[in-house]
Residue, then its C-alpha position, 0 to 999 in steps of 0.5 A: m801347720s806353720e811355715y817352720p814345723e821343726h821350730e814348732k816342735l822345738h817350742a812344744i818340748k822346750d820345758k822337757s828338753q831343758a830339764i833333760g838337758e840340765f840333768l845330762d849336762f850338770f847333774l850327771p857330771s856332778k856325780g861323776i857319771v859319764l855317758m858312754e857308748r859302745f866302742r866297736d861291737r863288743y859289750e865290754d868296750y865302752v868310751p865316753t860319748r862324743r855326741s853333744i847333748y843337743s844332738l841327743l835331745a834332738e834325736f830323742f824328741n825327733i827334731d831334724q837338725d838339718k830342717l831346723d837349720a834350713e828354717k833358721k836360714a829362711m827366717l833370717t832371709v825373711s827378717r833381712e828382707a823386711n829390714d831392707e824394705h823398712t830401711k830402704g834409703d835409711v843409710d845412717g839408721s836415723g829413720q830418715d831417707r838420706t838418699r835424696v840430695s838437696t840441690s838447693d845451696g840455700v841462696g835465694 
């Protein structure tokens, strides 16, 4: 298993998730259909759901959003560390080490 299992799961279901998400987000509203959920514990009381499509899809596909967020933070940390190591001394982004100061004034 990879270092980022939730991202692996997300990648594996991306096509299905995309299709379901488009159905929920675009098709249903275009037909005047609204997702509802029970309000209180009575069957006759329904209100439009406040849950995001993203959270519904994550629950359906068993994606843990907290773990996914932690993986994103870990990825960013690794990326920043790699970038910092790569650009060490490269203050202006030119690819040249600008931390060395020349002590020569050009006079022979």
